[in-house]
C-alpha positions, 0 to 999 in steps of 0.5 A, a space after each residue: 500500500 502506498 503512502 497516499 492510500 495509507 494516510 488516507 485510510 488513517 484519516 478516514 479511520 480516525 474521522 469516522 471513528 470519532 464520528 461513531 465513537 462519540 455518540 455511541 459512548 454518550 448514548 449507549 455506554 455512559 448515557 448523559 442526562 437528557 438535558 445535556 445530551 443534545 448540546 453535548 452531541 452538537 458541540 462534539 459532533 457538529 464540527 466534524 460535519 464541516 469537512 465531511 464532503 472534502 474528506 470523502 472526496 480526498 481534497 488536499 485543502 480540506 485535509 490541511 485545515 482539518 488538521 487543526 480540527 483534529 487538534 481540537 478533538 485531541 484537547 477534548 480527549 485529554 480533558 476527558 482522560 484527566 478525570 477517572 470516571 471518563 478516562 477510558 473515553 478520553 484515551 480512545 478519543 485521544 487515540 482516534 484524534 491522533 490517528 485523524 491528525 497524522 492521517 490528515 498531515 501525511 495525506 496533505 504532504 504526500 498528495 500535495 507532492 504528487 499533485 505538484 509533480 503531476 502539474 509539473 509534468 503537465 506543464 512540461 508537455 504543454 511547452 
């Protein structure tokens, strides 16, 4: 498997892992109080909706700015891991966000380099 596909796989596993893990934890594993459920899910899942289309289409620009979003989720994961009652949730949350971050970072690098080489080759043939 080449570097681009591996980094894309890492991005998708981290992204969809967070997208699935957050509601499953809050709804099934340790249910939140009903009055906090909607706002918690909105705050934690809402930001993941913004890059969905670009992530699915493999857009380099979307992967580049989504790195910052992954860092946001890492901070939340560390915050949850600091409390004994939510430690397991925080550790998994942090690991998924790290996987997401590394995937976006490497995909941006490798796909960006591949696009540059392709554009360079294209411009050489046009001259």
